[in-house]
C-alpha positions as CSV (number, residue, x, y, z in Angstrom):
1,M,146.7,81.6,33.3
2,A,143.4,80.4,34.6
3,K,141.0,79.2,32.0
4,P,138.0,81.6,31.3
5,F,134.7,80.7,32.9
6,S,132.6,78.7,30.5
7,K,129.1,79.7,31.6
8,T,127.2,82.9,30.7
9,L,126.5,84.7,33.9
10,N,123.0,86.0,34.5
11,L,120.6,85.8,37.3
12,V,118.9,82.7,35.9
13,N,122.2,80.9,35.4
14,I,123.5,81.8,38.9
15,V,120.2,80.7,40.5
16,K,120.6,77.3,38.7
17,Q,124.1,76.9,39.9
18,L,123.1,77.9,43.5
19,W,120.1,75.5,43.5
20,P,122.2,72.4,44.5
21,F,123.4,74.3,47.6
22,V,119.8,75.5,48.4
23,K,118.1,72.2,47.6
24,P,118.7,70.5,51.0
25,Y,116.7,73.4,52.5
26,R,113.9,73.3,50.0
27,T,111.3,72.7,52.7
28,M,112.3,76.0,54.4
29,V,112.3,77.6,51.0
30,L,108.8,76.4,50.3
31,G,107.7,77.6,53.8
32,T,109.3,81.0,53.1
33,L,107.6,81.3,49.8
34,T,104.2,80.5,51.4
35,L,104.7,83.2,54.0
36,T,105.8,85.5,51.2
37,L,102.5,85.0,49.4
38,I,100.4,85.5,52.5
39,G,102.4,88.6,53.4
40,A,101.9,90.0,49.9
41,M,98.1,89.5,50.2
42,A,98.2,91.1,53.7
43,A,100.1,94.1,52.2
44,Q,97.1,95.0,50.0
45,V,94.7,95.3,53.0
46,N,95.7,98.9,53.8
47,P,94.9,100.4,50.4
48,L,91.6,98.5,50.2
49,I,90.7,99.5,53.8
50,L,91.7,103.1,53.1
51,K,89.5,103.3,50.0
52,Y,86.6,101.7,51.9
53,T,87.0,104.2,54.8
54,V,87.2,107.3,52.6
55,D,84.2,106.3,50.5
56,H,82.1,105.4,53.5
57,V,83.1,108.6,55.4
58,D,82.1,110.6,52.4
59,V,78.7,108.9,52.4
60,L,78.3,109.3,56.2
61,L,78.9,113.0,55.9
62,H,75.4,113.3,54.3
63,H,73.7,111.4,57.2
64,P,72.0,113.4,60.0
65,D,74.2,111.7,62.7
66,P,77.5,110.7,61.0
67,M,79.4,110.2,64.3
68,K,77.2,107.3,65.5
69,E,77.7,105.3,62.3
70,G,81.3,106.5,62.0
71,V,82.3,105.1,65.4
72,K,81.1,101.6,64.4
73,L,83.0,101.9,61.1
74,L,86.2,103.0,62.8
75,G,85.9,100.1,65.3
76,V,85.6,97.5,62.6
77,I,88.4,99.1,60.6
78,S,90.7,99.3,63.6
79,A,90.0,95.6,64.5
80,I,90.9,94.5,60.9
81,L,94.0,96.6,60.8
82,F,95.3,95.5,64.2
83,A,94.5,91.9,63.3
84,K,96.4,92.3,60.1
85,E,99.4,93.8,61.9
86,L,99.5,91.0,64.4
87,L,99.4,88.5,61.5
88,N,102.1,90.5,59.8
89,I,104.4,90.2,62.8
90,F,104.4,86.5,62.6
91,I,104.7,86.5,58.8
92,Q,107.7,88.9,58.9
93,F,109.4,86.9,61.7
94,G,109.0,83.7,59.7
95,Q,110.2,85.3,56.5
96,K,113.3,86.8,58.1
97,Y,114.1,83.9,60.4
98,Y,113.8,81.1,57.8
99,G,115.3,83.3,55.1
100,E,118.3,84.0,57.4
101,K,118.5,80.3,58.3
102,I,118.7,79.4,54.6
103,R,121.3,82.1,54.0
104,I,123.6,80.9,56.9
105,N,123.3,77.2,56.0
106,V,124.0,78.0,52.3
107,S,126.9,80.1,53.3
108,N,128.4,77.2,55.3
109,T,127.8,74.8,52.5
110,L,129.4,77.1,49.9
111,A,132.5,77.7,52.1
112,Q,132.9,74.0,52.9
113,K,132.5,73.1,49.2
114,A,135.3,75.4,48.3
115,I,137.6,73.9,51.0
116,S,136.8,70.3,50.1
117,R,137.2,71.1,46.4
118,I,140.6,72.8,46.6
119,L,141.9,70.0,48.8
120,T,141.5,67.7,45.8
121,Y,143.5,70.0,43.5
122,R,147.0,69.2,42.4
123,M,150.0,71.3,43.4
124,H,149.9,72.9,39.9
125,F,146.8,74.9,40.9
126,F,148.5,76.5,44.0
127,A,151.6,77.3,42.0
128,L,149.7,79.6,39.5
129,P,150.3,83.3,40.2
130,E,146.5,84.0,40.2
131,N,146.1,81.5,43.0
132,Q,148.4,83.0,45.6
133,S,147.0,82.5,49.1
134,G,145.8,86.1,49.6
135,K,144.1,86.2,46.2
136,L,142.5,82.8,46.6
137,Q,141.2,83.7,50.1
138,T,139.7,86.9,48.8
139,R,138.1,85.2,45.9
140,I,136.5,82.5,48.1
141,D,135.4,84.8,50.9
142,R,133.9,87.4,48.5
143,G,132.3,84.7,46.4
144,V,130.6,83.1,49.4
145,E,129.6,86.5,50.8
146,S,128.1,87.7,47.4
147,L,126.3,84.4,46.7
148,T,124.8,84.2,50.2
149,R,123.7,87.8,49.9
150,L,122.1,86.9,46.6
151,V,120.2,84.1,48.4
152,Q,119.1,86.6,51.1
153,N,118.1,89.2,48.5
154,F,116.1,86.5,46.5
155,F,114.2,84.8,49.4
156,I,114.0,87.6,51.9
157,D,113.9,90.8,49.8
158,I,113.1,90.3,46.1
159,L,110.3,87.7,46.3
160,P,108.2,89.5,49.0
161,L,108.6,92.7,47.1
162,F,107.6,91.4,43.7
163,C,104.7,89.3,45.1
164,N,103.5,92.5,46.7
165,A,104.0,94.4,43.4
166,I,102.2,91.8,41.3
167,L,99.2,91.6,43.5
168,A,99.1,95.4,43.7
169,L,99.1,95.6,39.8
170,V,96.3,93.0,39.6
171,I,94.2,95.1,41.9
172,M,95.0,98.3,40.0
173,F,94.1,96.8,36.7
174,T,90.9,95.4,38.2
175,A,90.0,98.8,39.6
176,N,90.9,100.8,36.5
177,V,92.8,99.6,33.4
178,Y,94.2,103.0,32.6
179,V,95.8,103.5,36.0
180,G,97.2,100.0,35.8
181,L,98.8,100.7,32.4
182,I,100.6,103.8,33.7
183,A,102.0,101.7,36.6
184,I,103.2,98.9,34.3
185,T,104.6,101.3,31.7
186,I,107.1,102.7,34.2
187,L,108.8,99.3,34.9
188,P,110.4,98.7,31.4
189,A,111.9,102.2,31.4
190,Y,113.4,101.5,34.8
191,F,114.8,98.1,33.9
192,L,116.3,99.6,30.7
193,V,118.2,102.2,32.7
194,S,119.3,99.5,35.1
195,A,120.6,97.3,32.3
196,K,122.7,100.1,30.9
197,Q,124.0,100.8,34.4
198,A,125.1,97.1,34.8
199,K,126.7,97.0,31.3
200,K,128.7,100.2,32.0
201,L,130.1,98.8,35.3
202,Q,130.8,95.3,34.2
203,G,134.5,95.8,33.4
204,V,135.0,98.0,36.4
205,R,133.6,95.4,38.7
206,R,136.2,92.9,37.5
207,Q,138.9,95.4,38.1
208,L,137.5,96.0,41.6
209,R,137.7,92.2,42.2
210,S,141.3,92.1,41.0
211,G,142.2,95.1,43.1
212,R,140.8,93.6,46.3
213,E,142.6,90.4,45.6
214,N,145.9,92.2,45.1
215,K,145.4,94.3,48.2
216,S,144.7,91.3,50.4
217,N,147.6,89.3,48.9
218,G,149.9,92.4,49.2
219,L,149.1,92.8,52.9
220,L,149.8,89.1,53.6
221,N,153.1,89.3,51.8
222,L,154.0,92.5,53.7
223,I,153.4,90.8,57.0
224,D,155.4,87.7,56.0
225,S,158.3,89.8,54.7
226,I,158.4,92.4,57.6
227,T,161.8,91.2,58.9
228,V,163.5,91.6,55.4
229,I,161.7,94.9,54.8
230,K,163.0,96.4,58.1
231,S,166.5,95.0,57.7
232,F,166.9,96.7,54.3
233,V,165.0,99.8,55.5
234,R,162.5,99.5,52.6
235,E,159.4,100.6,54.5
236,D,158.9,103.6,52.2
237,I,159.1,101.5,49.0
238,E,156.7,98.9,50.3
239,E,154.3,101.7,51.4
240,K,154.4,103.2,47.9
241,K,153.6,99.8,46.4
242,Q,150.6,99.3,48.6
243,L,149.5,102.9,48.0
244,A,149.6,102.3,44.2
245,I,147.3,99.2,44.6
246,Q,145.0,101.1,47.0
247,Q,144.9,104.2,44.7
248,E,143.8,102.1,41.7
249,L,141.2,100.4,43.9
250,T,140.0,103.8,45.2
251,D,139.7,105.2,41.7
252,N,137.5,102.2,40.6
253,Q,135.4,102.5,43.7
254,L,134.8,106.2,43.1
255,Y,133.9,105.6,39.4
256,T,131.5,102.9,40.5
257,R,129.8,105.1,43.1
258,K,129.6,108.1,40.6
259,T,128.0,105.9,38.0
260,N,125.6,104.4,40.5
261,F,124.5,107.8,41.8
262,T,123.9,109.1,38.3
263,Y,121.8,106.2,37.2
264,D,120.0,105.9,40.5
265,G,119.0,109.6,40.1
266,V,117.5,108.8,36.7
267,K,115.6,105.8,38.1
268,S,114.2,107.9,41.0
269,F,113.0,110.5,38.4
270,I,111.3,107.8,36.4
271,E,109.5,106.5,39.5
272,Q,108.3,110.0,40.4
273,I,107.0,110.5,36.9
274,G,104.7,107.5,37.5
275,V,103.5,108.9,40.8
276,V,102.7,112.3,39.2
277,L,100.8,110.7,36.3
278,I,98.7,108.5,38.6
279,I,97.8,111.5,40.7
280,I,96.8,113.5,37.6
281,L,94.8,110.6,36.1
282,T,92.9,109.6,39.3
283,A,92.1,113.2,40.0
284,Y,90.7,113.6,36.5
285,L,88.6,110.4,36.8
286,V,87.2,111.6,40.2
287,L,86.2,115.0,38.7
288,N,84.7,113.1,35.8
289,H,82.7,111.0,38.2
290,Q,84.3,107.7,37.0
291,I,85.9,106.7,40.3
292,S,85.3,107.6,43.9
293,I,87.5,109.9,46.1
294,G,88.7,106.8,48.0
295,A,90.0,105.3,44.7
296,I,92.7,108.1,44.6
297,M,94.1,106.9,47.8
298,L,93.8,103.3,46.7
299,H,95.8,103.7,43.5
300,I,98.5,105.9,45.1
301,M,99.0,103.3,47.9
302,L,98.9,100.4,45.4
303,F,101.5,102.2,43.2
304,N,103.6,102.6,46.3
305,N,103.5,98.8,46.6
306,V,104.5,98.5,42.9
307,S,107.3,101.1,43.2
308,A,108.7,99.6,46.4
309,P,110.7,96.9,44.5
310,I,112.0,99.7,42.3
311,R,113.3,101.6,45.3
312,Q,114.8,98.5,46.8
313,L,116.4,97.6,43.4
314,H,118.7,100.6,43.8
315,R,120.5,98.4,46.4
316,I,119.6,94.9,45.3
317,Y,120.4,95.3,41.6
318,D,123.9,96.6,42.4
319,E,124.5,93.8,44.8
320,I,123.3,91.2,42.3
321,N,125.7,92.6,39.6
322,D,128.5,92.5,42.2
323,A,127.6,88.9,42.9
324,F,128.0,88.1,39.2
325,I,131.7,89.0,39.3
326,Y,132.5,87.1,42.5
327,A,130.2,84.2,41.6
328,E,132.3,83.9,38.4
329,A,135.5,83.6,40.4
330,Y,133.9,81.3,43.0
331,F,132.4,78.8,40.5
332,Q,135.7,79.0,38.5
333,I,137.4,77.6,41.6
334,I,135.0,74.9,42.5
335,E,134.4,73.7,38.9
336,D,138.0,73.6,37.7
337,D,137.9,69.9,36.8
338,E,141.3,70.2,35.0
339,E,143.0,70.9,38.3
340,I,141.7,67.8,40.2
341,E,144.6,65.7,41.3
342,A,145.0,62.5,39.3
343,N,144.4,59.5,41.5
344,G,144.9,55.9,40.6
345,G,143.2,52.8,42.0
346,Y,146.3,50.9,43.1
347,V,146.3,50.7,46.9
348,V,149.7,49.9,48.5
349,T,149.7,48.5,52.1
350,E,153.5,48.2,52.6
351,A,155.8,49.6,49.9
352,E,159.2,48.1,49.3
353,G,160.6,51.4,48.2
354,T,162.3,50.9,44.9
355,F,161.8,54.0,42.7
356,E,162.8,54.3,39.1
357,M,162.7,57.5,36.9
358,R,162.9,56.9,33.2
359,D,163.7,59.9,30.9
360,V,161.7,62.3,33.1
361,S,161.3,66.0,32.2
362,F,159.3,68.5,34.1
363,T,158.3,72.2,33.8
364,Y,156.7,74.3,36.6
365,P,153.5,76.2,36.0
366,N,155.5,79.5,35.8
367,G,157.4,78.1,32.8
368,T,160.7,77.1,34.6
369,K,162.1,74.0,33.1
370,A,163.3,72.0,36.1
371,L,164.3,68.6,34.8
372,H,165.6,67.4,31.4
373,N,165.4,63.7,30.6
374,V,166.5,62.5,34.0
375,S,166.8,58.7,34.6
376,L,167.8,57.2,38.0
377,K,167.0,54.4,40.3
378,I,166.5,54.4,44.1
379,Q,167.1,51.0,45.6
380,K,164.8,49.7,48.4
381,G,166.4,49.8,51.9
382,K,169.3,52.0,50.7
383,T,170.2,55.6,51.2
384,T,170.3,57.8,48.1
385,A,171.6,61.3,48.1
386,L,170.7,64.1,45.6
387,V,173.5,66.7,45.3
388,G,173.7,69.8,43.2
389,L,173.7,73.6,43.4
390,S,170.5,75.5,44.1
391,G,168.0,75.2,41.3
392,A,169.6,71.9,40.0
393,G,166.3,70.1,40.4
394,K,166.8,68.1,43.6
395,S,163.6,69.2,45.4
396,T,161.7,68.8,42.1
397,I,162.6,65.1,42.1
398,L,161.1,64.7,45.6
399,N,157.9,66.5,44.5
400,L,157.6,64.1,41.6
401,L,158.3,61.0,43.8
402,N,155.5,62.2,46.2
403,K,153.2,62.6,43.2
404,F,152.7,66.3,44.0
405,Y,153.3,67.0,40.3
406,E,153.2,64.9,37.2
407,P,156.1,64.8,34.8
408,D,155.8,66.4,31.3
409,S,157.2,63.3,29.8
410,G,158.9,60.1,31.0
411,T,157.8,57.5,33.5
412,I,158.2,57.1,37.3
413,L,157.9,53.6,38.9
414,L,157.6,52.5,42.5
415,D,158.1,48.8,43.0
416,G,157.6,48.3,39.3
417,V,154.2,50.0,39.2
418,D,153.7,53.4,37.4
419,L,153.3,56.1,40.0
420,K,150.2,57.3,38.1
421,E,148.4,54.0,39.0
422,Y,148.8,54.6,42.8
423,D,146.1,55.8,45.1
424,N,147.5,59.0,46.4
425,S,146.5,58.5,50.0
426,S,148.0,55.1,50.3
427,L,151.2,56.2,48.5
428,R,151.8,59.2,50.7
429,S,151.0,57.1,53.8
430,E,154.1,55.1,53.0
431,I,156.3,58.2,52.7
432,G,157.7,60.4,55.5
433,L,158.8,63.9,54.3
434,V,160.9,66.4,56.2
435,L,161.5,69.7,54.5
436,Q,163.9,72.6,55.0
437,R,161.0,74.7,56.2
438,N,158.2,72.7,57.6
439,H,154.7,74.1,58.3
440,I,153.7,74.5,61.9
441,F,149.9,74.6,62.4
442,K,148.2,76.9,64.8
443,G,147.9,74.9,68.0
444,T,149.9,73.1,70.7
445,I,153.1,71.2,70.4
446,E,151.2,68.0,71.1
447,E,148.7,68.7,68.3
448,N,151.5,69.4,65.8
449,I,153.5,66.3,66.6
450,R,150.3,64.2,66.6
451,Y,149.8,65.3,62.9
452,G,152.2,62.4,62.1
453,K,149.8,59.9,63.6
454,I,146.3,61.2,64.5
455,D,145.5,58.4,66.9
456,A,148.9,58.5,68.7
457,T,148.9,58.1,72.5
458,E,150.6,60.6,74.7
459,A,153.4,58.1,75.4
460,E,154.0,57.8,71.6
461,I,154.2,61.5,71.2
462,V,156.7,61.9,74.1
463,E,158.8,59.1,72.7
464,A,158.8,60.8,69.2
465,A,159.8,64.1,70.8
466,K,162.7,62.3,72.7
467,K,164.0,60.8,69.5
468,A,163.9,64.3,67.9
469,Y,165.8,65.6,71.0
470,L,162.9,68.0,71.7
471,H,161.4,66.5,74.9
472,D,163.8,68.2,77.4
473,Q,163.2,71.6,75.8
474,I,159.4,71.1,75.9
475,M,159.5,70.2,79.6
476,D,161.2,73.5,80.3
477,L,158.2,75.4,78.9
478,P,155.5,76.6,81.3
479,L,152.7,74.7,79.5
480,R,155.0,71.9,78.2
481,Y,153.3,70.0,75.4
482,K,150.3,72.3,75.6
483,S,152.5,75.3,74.6
484,D,151.8,77.2,71.3
485,A,154.0,75.5,68.7
486,Q,154.2,78.6,66.6
487,L,156.1,80.4,69.4
488,L,159.0,78.0,69.2
489,S,162.3,78.8,67.6
490,G,163.0,77.7,64.0
491,G,165.2,74.9,65.2
492,Q,162.6,73.7,67.6
493,Q,159.9,73.8,64.9
494,Q,162.2,71.7,62.7
495,R,162.4,69.1,65.5
496,I,158.6,69.0,65.6
497,A,158.7,68.0,61.9
498,I,161.3,65.3,62.6
499,A,159.2,64.1,65.6
500,R,156.2,63.7,63.2
501,L,158.5,61.5,61.0
502,F,159.3,59.2,64.0
503,L,155.6,59.0,64.9
504,K,154.5,58.2,61.3
505,D,157.3,55.5,61.1
506,P,157.0,55.1,57.3
507,P,159.1,52.6,55.1
508,I,160.2,55.4,52.8
509,I,161.8,58.7,54.0
510,F,162.5,61.9,52.0
511,L,164.7,64.4,53.7
512,D,165.2,67.8,52.1
513,E,167.8,69.7,54.2
514,P,166.4,68.2,57.5
515,T,169.0,70.0,59.7
516,A,169.3,73.3,57.8
517,S,168.0,75.4,60.7
518,L,169.6,73.6,63.6
519,D,172.8,74.4,65.5
520,A,175.9,72.1,65.4
521,I,175.0,70.1,68.5
522,A,171.3,69.7,67.4
523,T,172.5,68.7,64.0
524,E,174.6,65.9,65.4
525,Q,171.8,64.7,67.6
526,I,169.3,64.7,64.8
527,K,171.8,63.0,62.5
528,N,172.2,60.2,65.1
529,S,168.4,59.8,65.3
530,I,168.0,59.8,61.5
531,D,170.8,57.3,61.2
532,A,168.9,55.1,63.6
533,I,165.6,55.3,61.7
534,K,167.3,54.8,58.3
535,Q,167.8,51.1,59.1
536,N,166.0,48.9,56.5
537,R,164.2,51.9,55.0
538,T,164.4,53.6,51.6
539,V,165.9,57.0,52.3
540,V,166.4,59.9,49.8
541,I,168.3,62.9,51.2
542,I,169.1,66.3,50.0
543,S,171.7,68.2,52.0
544,H,174.5,70.6,51.7
545,S,176.1,69.0,54.8
546,I,179.0,66.8,53.8
547,S,178.3,64.5,56.8
548,Q,174.8,63.8,55.6
549,I,175.8,62.6,52.1
550,V,179.2,60.9,52.2
551,D,177.8,57.7,53.7
552,A,175.0,57.4,51.1
553,D,174.8,54.1,49.1
554,V,174.5,56.1,45.9
555,I,174.8,59.8,45.1
556,Y,173.2,61.4,42.1
557,V,174.6,64.7,41.0
558,L,172.4,67.2,39.2
559,K,173.3,70.4,37.3
560,Q,170.7,72.7,35.8
561,G,168.1,70.0,35.8
562,R,170.2,67.3,34.2
563,L,171.8,64.2,35.8
564,V,175.6,64.5,35.3
565,E,177.1,62.0,37.7
566,S,176.3,59.1,39.9
567,G,178.1,56.7,42.2
568,K,179.5,56.4,45.7
569,H,181.4,59.3,47.4
570,E,184.9,57.8,46.7
571,E,184.1,57.1,43.1
572,L,182.8,60.6,42.4
573,I,185.8,62.2,44.1
574,K,188.1,60.3,41.7
575,R,186.2,61.5,38.6
576,E,187.1,65.1,39.5
577,G,183.8,66.4,38.1
578,V,180.9,68.4,39.4
579,Y,180.6,66.5,42.7
580,K,184.2,67.1,43.6
581,E,183.8,70.8,42.9
582,I,180.8,70.9,45.3
583,F,182.6,68.8,47.9
584,E,185.7,70.9,47.9
585,A,183.7,74.1,48.1
586,S,181.8,72.7,51.1
587,A,185.1,71.7,52.7
588,R,186.5,75.2,52.2
589,S,183.3,76.8,53.6
590,L,183.8,74.7,56.7
591,N,187.5,75.6,56.8
592,I,188.4,71.9,57.1
593,A,192.1,72.6,56.9
594,R,192.1,74.9,59.9
595,L,189.9,72.4,61.8
596,A,192.3,69.6,61.1
597,Q,195.2,71.6,62.5
598,T,193.2,72.3,65.6
599,F,192.6,68.6,66.2
600,K,196.3,67.8,65.5
601,S,197.4,70.4,68.1
């Protein structure tokens, strides 16, 4: 299970954690804040002008020719308001443009940080159930989206609104203390209701996050498994599984909406109480000759500037609380120091290739005990075969030798140096790995083969493809080496992986069922190529093909995670143990006796 997030999540804490991502753009932030302050002051012009206009119009009504003086007044007021609006256009453009620029840049930085971070994590991290690809993608995408929305809300929405509100409150208190007290009294009541709303939805928001992750991961698994689903006619079952996930997500979404609508209604009622109280009080003060008629309009418009953040917080507060949940998941990913891949300082330039495992045990993150006190030695320049039934621990040994995982106990040495001491990049640069199922990246055949050597020339790529017996098939394609590699057959994709191996040309080669998806002729061709590249290299091979293992210099036989036999093919056959059972079963599966009769005839 993932460890719980160690930091208490609140707005101040998240802003502190976001600051390193925002800091590179602090000049734009300062500029945005300056524009915000200017915009907040400009927003108070309308209430003041309206008060001035109403009061002067009231005075002009008692003059013998009010229209003459009134036209001058209206001209001055119009000029001021138009000038203010022109200024406001530039202010709002600057606020929105630079605020959006900050948001986009921060979004890119957050996304890149997550990518660069998870690339440093050990394989253990990706093997955890909660870190399945769909869940991990949803957590990162939603986390980045929520945090960047928080940046946008803070610099584009919240700060302008609250600067406006604070200045409006100052003017209200200056004009009349009692009216200002009414305005400020409404705010605590509103925030108290909002706090209760957030507390009630806290657990549900985590369930929503989990539901979205499960939905995304379920859809990916559905697509990946579509062939199996259709072959077993299990469409109805899979649809019901996804429906159950969707129904739970829908229920939580409806509960969230219902709660929000209820509390939002209460907050709107509180806001209207403030409006009514200010109208009653200012009307009373006018009738009591304590303020002018224009002051009524002034205070109502100023209170509108105070209540504007409240109305916006119906949206912003909900988004901020949603950001808390996904921020927790995002920062848990990028701050999981326990999952960083251990990396030594020993840099190897040309490994000899002698591995030694001493009393090694290993358990996968899901609790599966894969190896029990295994000790073996892989000689440099020799071919070593690992044999055993499925689940015996063969591939686990390769994972450990590649330093993808670390053993629970015991020691692994390469050329006499503990594997823990090796720099991971230099170690893996010395190893070529071909798996039973090799990943083919989105892109051309040329790009996929080039993955074995990034700076390879076209001639080197063609030569590698020829060694993998893939070149002729590529040349039959309309786009040749520019063809989409993911559209190739399984066998052709396997040859791409083998071509990568030839291109990398490492001193150590690990082969995990390298010809599993190839036909008989292709298998023979690839075997000939592998036999050629084996010369003077350390080779470790896992294969159920008899022809791949009988010529090995040493064969290690595993059973249920334990080493039970070792030796050459002839020696192991004479012992009549596990190896002989596997060998005879392989021979029967190939119908060797019948094949022999065919050749005799």
